[in-house]
N, C-alpha and C positions, 0 to 999 in steps of 0.2 A: 602173721602175714606182713608182706611188704606193700605198703600203701603210699601212693603219691597223691597229694592234694594240690591241684592246680588252681591258684587263686587263694590269697591269704587275707581276704576281706573277712567280713563278719561270719559268713557261713563256713568258708574254708578253714579259717583259723580255729573256730570253736570245734568244728568236726574233727579236724586233724589232731588237735590237742586231746580231745576225748578219746579218739582211737588210740593214741599213744598211751593214754592213761589206762586203757584196757590191756596194754602190753604189746600192741602191734608196733612195728617199726614204721615210722611215718616221716616222709619228707614233704614239707610245704614249699611249693614253688610259686614265685611271683615275679613278674617282669619288672616290677618297681624296685630298683636297687635300694632306694632310701628306706623303703618299708622292710626289706629283708635285713638291711644293716641294723635298723632299729630293733627288730625282733631278735637278732643275734646278740644285741646288747641288752636284751631284757626289757625293751620299751614297747608297750602295746600300742598298736595303731587305732584301737577302739577301746571304749570303756565297757567292760562286762564284769560284774562281780565275781571274784575268784579266779578269773582267767590268768592274771599275771602269775599267781602262785602255781597254777597248774602247768603253765609254760615252763617256768623255772625248774619245777620238779622233774618234768619229763625230758627237758633238754639236758639237765645234769645227769639223768640216768642213761642218756644216749639213745633214747627211743624217738626223739623229736629233733629234726634239723630243719634249717631254712636255707633256701638257695634260689638263685635265678637260673640255674642250669637245668633246664627241662630235659634235654635228651639223655644225659647220663642218669638222671633220676628215674625216668620212665623205663629205661632199658631192663632193669631188674625187678620191676614192679609186678605184683600179682593183680593189683587193681589200681586204676588211675581214676580219680574222681575229678570231674570238671565242676569247679565252684566259682566261676567268674561271674561278673555282673551281667544282668540282663535288664537294663533300664528301659523305660518307655522310649521308643524311637521318635525323634523329633518329626513333627509333621503329621504322622498318622496314628500314633498311639500304640502301634504294635511293639512287641518285645524286640529289643535290639539284640540279635544273636551273633553279631560279628565276632565277639570274643570267644563264644562257644565254638564257632566254626574254625576260628584261627587255632584254638587249642587242639581241636580234633586233627587238623592237618599236621601239627607238630608231633602229636602222639603217634600218628600213623607212621611217621618216618623214624621214630625212635624206639618203638616197642619191639621186643624180641620174645619169642615163645608166646604161649597163650596168656592173654591179658584181658581182663574185664575193664571196659571203659564205662564209667558210670556218670550220668548227668545228675549232679547234685543241685545245680542251679535250677531255678524255677523257669521252665521253658514250655512253650505252647505244644499242643498235641501235634505229633509228627516230627518233632525235633530230633528224637532218637533215630528215626528213619534217615534223616538228612545227615546226621553225624556218622551213621554207618556207611552211607553212600560216599561221604567225603573220605573216610578212612580207606574204603575199598579202592577208590579212585586214586588216592595218593600212594597207596601201597597194596597192590592186589594180593600179595602173599601174606599180608598181616593176619595172624591168627588171633582175632579179637571177637568178643561178644559185647554188644552195647546194651547197657541196662539203664533203667531210670530208678533213682532213689531220692525222691523229693524230701526236703527238710521241713520240719514243723517246729522250728525253734522260736521261742518268744524272747525278744531282746530284754535283758534284765534277769532272765531265768533260763538262759540257753543251756548252761552246763547241766542243770537238773533235768531239763527237757530231753537232752541228748541221752543222758544216762538212765532216765526213768520215763521212757516214752509211752504214750498211749498205744502207738502202733508204729511199726517200721514198714513202709510201703516199698516194695521192690518189684519193678516191672521188667521181666525177661522170661522168655520161654526156653532159653538155653539152659540145659541141666548143669553144664559145667559152671556157668555163671552163677546159677542158683547155689551150687555147692560152695563157691568162693564167698558169696555174700552171706551164706549161713555161717561160715567160719569167721568172717569178719565181725558179725554181730552176735556170735556165740556167747561172749561175756555177759550179754543182757539176759541170758536164760535164767540166771539166779533170781532176776526180778520178774520172771514170767512175762516178759514183754513179747507181744505177738508179732511175728514176721508175717506180713500180708503180701503174699506173692500173687502177682497178676501179670497180664501182658503189658507191654511198654506204653502203648497209647493210653490205656486205662490209668496207669500210674501217673502219667503226665497230667491227665485231666483231674485226678483226685486232688492234687495240690491246688489247682486253680479253683475247683469247686469248693474246697474247704475254706479258702481265704475269702471267696466271694460270699459264701453263706455267713461267715462271721461278720464281714463288713455290712452285709444286709441286716444282720441282727442289731448291730450298733446303730445303723441308720434308722431302723424301725423304732428303737426306744427313744432316739432323739426326736423323732416326729411325735411320738406319744407324749414326750416331755412338753413339746410346744402346745399340744392339746390340753395337757394338764394345767398349764398356766392360764389357758382361756377359760376352763370350766371350774377351776378351783380344786383340782385333785392333786395328789402327791405322786410324782413319778417313781420315787423310791419304793413306795408301798405298792404301786402297780407292778413294778419290776419284781418285787418280792412275791407278790401274789401269783404272777404268771410263771416266774422262775421256779417256784416250788413244784410245778408240774414237771415230772421227770421227762415228759416228752419234749419239753422246751429247755429246761435247765437255766440256772441262774447266771452263768458266765456270759460276758459281753452284753449285759443288760444294764450298763451304767451310763446314764445320760451325760453328755458333755459337749465339747465344741467340735466334734467330728473326728474321724479317724485320720491318721497320718502314717508316717514311717516309710520303711523301705519296701514293704510288701503289699499291703492292701491297696494303695492308690494305683500302683503300676499293674498289679495282678488283676484287679477288677477290670481295668481298662483293656488289658491284653485279652482277657476272656471275652469281653464284649466284641473286640475286633475279630477274634478267631471265630466266634459264633456268627458274626455278620458275613465273614468270608465263606462260611459253609452254608449260608442262607438259612440259618437257624437262630435268629436273634433271641437273646435272653433279656427280655424287657425289664424284668425285675432288677437285674444288675445294671442295666442302662440307667434306670431311675435312681438306683442307689448311688451311682457315680455322680449323677447330676445333683442330687439332694445334698450329698456330702460336700461337693464343691462350693455350694452357695452358703452352707451352714457356717463356715468359718468367719466370713465377713458379717453374717447375721449376728454372730456372737459379739463382734465389735459394736454393732448397732445396739445390742443389749447393754453393753457397758456404757455407751454414750447416753442411752435413755436413762439408765440408773443415775447418771451424773447430771441429770436435768436437761439433757438434750443439746448441750453446748459444751464441748471440751476444749475449745480453742484457748491456747495458752495455759491449760491446766496440765498438771503432771499426773500420769497414771503409773503406779508401781506394778510391774508385771512380774509375778512369781511363777517360775517354771517356763522354760523355752523349748526343751526337747519334746518329741512327740509323745513320750511316755516316760515315767520315772525309771531310774536304774540303767540309763543308757545316755550316751552323749550324741545320739543320732538326731539330727535336725531335718532329715529328709521329709518333706511334705508336712512338717509340724504345723499344727493349727496356729501356733503363736506367730508364724511368719505372716499369714494373711490377716490375723487380728491386729497385729502391731501396724502393718501397712495401712489398714483401714483407719485405725485411730490417728495415725500421723496425717493421713489425708484429711481428716476432720480437724487437724490443728493441735492435737494433743502432744505433749512432751512425754517421752517414755524413759523411765528408769527401770532396769530389768535385773533380775537375779536368777541364776540357775546353778545348782550345786556342782554340776560337771560339764554342762553344755555350753558355757559362755564362750570358750575359745572357738568352737565351731560356729556359734551364732554370730560372732563378730564379723565373720566373712560374708554373712548373709543379710545382716541388718545395718542400715545406715542411720546415722543421727540418733543412736540409742546410747544412753549412759549405762554402763554395766557396773553393778554394785557388788560388794563383797559379802553381803548378807541381806536378809529381808528388811532389816531395820534401816540400813543405809538406802535401800531402794525406796522405802516409804517416806523418806525425808521430804517434807513439804508437799507430799502427794495429796491429791484430792480424792483418790480412790486406790485401793489395792485390787488387782485382778489375779486370781489364782487360775492358771491355765494348765499346769501340769501338777499332778498330785504327789509330789515328793513327800516322803515321810516327815521331813523336818518342817513342813508347813502345817502339820496336823496339830501342833500344840504351840502356836505363836503366842507371844506375850502381848496381849492386846492393849494393856495399859501403857506399855513401852511404845507400841505403835501409835497409839492415840496421842502420846506426848510429842511426837515428831511430825504428825500428819497435819495438813491444812484442813482436811475434813475427814471424819471417821466413817469411811464407807468401804465395805468389803463385798466384792463381786466374786462369788465362788462358782466357777464354771465346772467344777468337779464334784460339788456337793460333799466336800470332805468334812464340813462342820454340821452338827445336828441342827435341825431347824429350830429357831428360837433361842439358841445358846448365845449368839453374838450380841443380841440387843442388850443384854445385861451389862456389857462392857461399854455401853453408850455408842455402839456402832450401828449404822444402817447396814442391812444385809440383803443381798440378792443372790438367790441360787438358781438352779436350772430345773424347771418342771415342778416347782413347788410354790406354794403361797409365800409371798415375801413378807417377812417380819422386819419392819423398819421403824426406827425411832428418829426423830429430827436430829440432825447433827448437833452435838453439844460442844461447848468450849473445851479447850484442852485441859487435861487434868493437871 
């Protein structure tokens, strides 16, 4: 099949590359000339494990190309996917659909013959109706069917998620469009991946409902963690106990500093706004948004309390800046709010992230960026683990202790077993667990 992917950001690039790897002919289109030039030179605009090799392989095979020329690309396409950004709109929190609608107008003027126009971007209910109206208005003779095909990709595991999905949701009642979408996703049949066909509005809502439910699950376990600290319980054991119930499941039950990233913050807010517009408020999600917003700065207060209540002039080594591991995405990362709150309290910040430092430098002021965890810990009065990168799971605590002003670890992801760190002479504070602490001792 001949596929055009409009938008070469995270969703568009990963989706386009994976479609090409299935054997389809894919053109990724973006209005950002510098991004297209970089991709043509083999430089990735995002960090995603395995993506660069897949791009190189499929570009070399001639199945994957990159261009800024939308009209000529769309003219011969069987399906055109819209995968542009839909950030929260300033002022009211609704999804900003301006790029989706602009792409729709360009598609209308460029398409020839029957074309399936697919919204891959996360969009509110009814967006497909508006896309169809815009296309009909711009080109009344256009032979198109508009479908919804929301993505469910986890940053850091996106290629695997695309190739081995739990489900592929496709919203359209047009039989010609269904046949095209079946053919596009036919390579997944070997993995028995279910195609879930439904009508367009339902497909649009499935995406928001899924993200909102997962965000609510994260927020739930975070509040349970707070309660565990008050009553002397262990949130990890609670999570294991309830997650073993197959009606609940163990995923997204890891207590931490709150959710961030490109999806959960904006999608929960957009769903809240949509529900309010239809006079059907979703109070559980409204509360989820509110609780998550305050949790990040609450984690800064937790760090300050662990350091004796006064951090003015003290150095805090922050390990992990991105909103999750295996990505360079800093959007809505908890580290941004936590670091700002620590700086407001007078702390000096030295930070390290394996891949996110370059993006973080444009978002954080007066932060010293280190080359490794040990440089970050130099003369620090505490280490705070904010993102659970694998390389933080086996730190050399004797080496850390030798360079730190005070041996204190605040583990906001609970990556270390309770009671393990005290044998290294460190005070330790986790999330939702009893604190095992020893008085700070002199340097080894």
